[in-house]
C-alpha positions as CSV (number, residue, x, y, z in Angstrom):
1,M,-8.8,106.8,3.7
2,A,-6.3,103.6,4.2
3,K,-4.6,105.4,7.2
4,S,-8.1,105.5,8.5
5,Q,-8.8,102.4,8.3
6,S,-5.6,100.5,10.0
7,P,-7.0,102.0,13.5
8,A,-10.4,100.7,13.5
9,N,-8.4,97.2,12.1
10,A,-5.9,97.4,15.2
11,K,-8.7,98.3,17.8
12,P,-10.9,95.3,18.1
13,A,-7.6,92.9,18.0
14,S,-6.5,94.8,21.4
15,V,-10.0,94.5,22.4
16,S,-10.3,91.0,21.7
17,I,-7.2,90.1,23.8
18,S,-7.9,92.4,26.4
19,I,-11.4,90.2,26.6
20,V,-9.6,87.1,26.8
21,L,-7.2,88.2,29.1
22,G,-10.3,89.3,31.3
23,L,-11.9,86.0,31.3
24,V,-8.6,84.2,31.9
25,L,-8.3,86.1,35.1
26,I,-11.6,85.7,36.2
27,T,-11.0,81.8,35.5
28,T,-7.6,81.8,37.6
29,L,-9.2,83.8,40.5
30,I,-12.5,81.5,40.4
31,M,-10.4,78.2,40.3
32,L,-7.9,79.5,42.1
33,P,-6.9,76.7,44.4
34,Y,-6.7,74.6,41.1
35,A,-4.2,77.4,39.1
36,I,-2.0,77.1,42.6
37,I,-1.4,72.8,42.1
38,L,-1.4,73.1,38.4
39,A,1.4,76.1,38.6
40,I,3.4,74.4,41.0
41,G,2.8,71.1,39.9
42,M,3.5,71.6,36.0
43,L,7.0,73.1,37.1
44,P,8.8,70.3,35.5
45,T,6.9,70.6,32.3
46,L,8.0,74.9,32.1
47,M,11.7,73.6,32.5
48,A,11.3,71.0,30.1
49,K,9.6,73.5,27.4
50,L,12.5,75.6,28.3
51,I,15.1,73.2,27.2
52,D,13.7,71.5,24.2
53,N,14.8,73.6,21.1
54,K,13.1,71.0,18.3
55,P,10.3,72.3,16.5
56,E,8.4,68.9,17.3
57,K,8.6,69.7,21.0
58,N,8.8,65.8,21.6
59,I,10.8,66.3,25.1
60,T,8.1,68.9,26.3
61,L,5.3,66.6,25.3
62,T,6.6,63.3,26.7
63,V,7.1,65.4,30.1
64,G,4.2,67.1,29.8
65,I,1.8,64.2,29.1
66,M,3.8,62.2,32.6
67,N,3.7,65.2,34.4
68,I,0.2,65.7,34.0
69,C,-0.3,62.1,35.1
70,G,1.3,62.8,38.4
71,V,-0.5,66.2,39.5
72,V,-4.4,64.9,38.1
73,P,-4.2,62.6,41.0
74,N,-3.9,65.6,43.5
75,L,-6.5,67.9,41.4
76,M,-9.1,64.7,41.8
77,G,-7.9,65.1,45.9
78,L,-8.8,68.8,45.9
79,W,-11.9,68.6,44.1
80,Q,-13.1,65.8,46.5
81,T,-12.1,67.7,49.6
82,G,-13.5,71.1,49.0
83,A,-11.7,73.6,46.5
84,N,-10.3,75.9,48.7
85,V,-6.9,77.6,49.1
86,G,-6.3,75.9,52.2
87,A,-6.7,72.8,50.7
88,A,-4.8,73.4,48.0
89,L,-1.9,74.8,50.0
90,R,-1.9,71.9,52.0
91,I,-1.3,69.7,49.2
92,I,1.2,71.7,47.6
93,S,2.9,71.7,51.4
94,D,2.8,67.9,51.5
95,P,6.3,66.5,50.3
96,F,4.4,62.9,49.2
97,A,2.3,64.9,46.9
98,L,5.3,66.9,45.5
99,L,6.6,63.6,45.1
100,M,3.9,62.3,43.0
101,M,4.0,65.3,40.9
102,F,7.4,64.9,40.5
103,A,7.6,61.8,39.8
104,G,5.7,61.9,36.6
105,A,7.7,64.4,35.2
106,A,10.9,62.2,35.8
107,F,9.4,58.8,34.5
108,G,8.5,61.2,31.1
109,W,12.7,62.2,31.5
110,M,13.2,58.6,32.0
111,L,11.2,57.8,28.5
112,I,13.2,60.6,26.9
113,F,16.9,59.3,27.8
114,S,15.7,55.3,27.6
115,M,14.0,55.3,24.3
116,P,17.1,56.2,21.5
117,P,19.1,53.7,23.0
118,L,16.2,50.6,23.6
119,M,15.2,51.9,19.8
120,A,18.9,51.5,18.4
121,Y,19.5,48.2,19.8
122,L,15.9,46.6,18.4
123,I,17.2,48.0,15.2
124,S,20.6,46.5,15.3
125,I,19.1,42.8,16.3
126,R,16.4,43.9,13.1
127,A,19.5,44.4,10.6
128,A,21.1,41.5,12.2
129,E,18.4,39.5,11.4
130,T,18.0,40.4,7.8
131,I,21.3,40.2,6.9
132,S,21.6,36.5,8.2
133,R,18.1,36.1,6.2
134,L,19.8,37.7,3.1
135,Q,22.8,35.7,3.4
136,D,20.8,32.1,3.4
137,R,18.7,33.2,0.1
138,M,22.0,33.7,-1.4
139,Q,23.6,30.3,-0.3
140,Q,19.9,29.4,-2.1
141,L,20.9,31.1,-4.8
142,R,24.5,30.0,-5.1
143,S,23.1,26.1,-5.0
144,V,21.2,27.5,-8.2
145,W,22.8,29.5,-10.1
146,G,27.0,28.3,-9.1
147,D,30.0,30.6,-8.1
148,S,29.4,32.9,-10.7
149,L,27.1,35.0,-8.5
150,K,30.0,35.5,-6.0
151,E,32.0,38.3,-8.1
152,A,28.7,40.1,-8.2
153,V,27.8,40.1,-4.8
154,I,29.7,41.9,-1.9
155,E,29.1,40.3,1.6
156,I,28.8,42.0,4.8
157,T,29.0,40.4,7.8
158,P,26.6,41.2,11.0
159,D,29.8,43.0,12.7
160,Q,30.4,45.2,9.4
161,A,26.6,45.8,9.3
162,E,26.6,48.1,12.4
163,N,28.3,50.7,10.5
164,F,25.6,51.2,8.2
165,L,23.0,51.7,11.0
166,P,21.9,55.2,12.5
167,D,23.4,57.0,15.3
168,S,21.6,55.9,18.6
169,R,22.0,59.5,20.1
170,F,19.0,62.0,19.9
């Protein structure tokens, strides 16, 4: 009895997959000009997805969002001029349109490579300020309690504090 139920359970799954694939195919055919521009324009995002091996997919997300910002104006231009395959091919063959699409992705890559060192620098500045503030507080405590605190506290200079900061590589 259990064997007769498993093919029945498998059939609806295969039917639902074919329905979804059929709907995707029909939608692609109806919206073919948009699909052409998206397929060419979003290639940098596909490459970022292939490169990104982290589970969070931060690189793919950042490059993808910036890439779509470069592709959407071309999609809007296609919509305004009439969505046909000829207009889509004209947009794809225009070097400035391609430059706009890929420049968005390039900006995403710039964010990926520039943010970790920038954040490490800002964290080191904040750590140096915290150390300075704590040293000032220590001087205040010494004025109240005397030199007996010197034996119980290890002093760290801002140069030594850099050894305790996280690595700036991503």
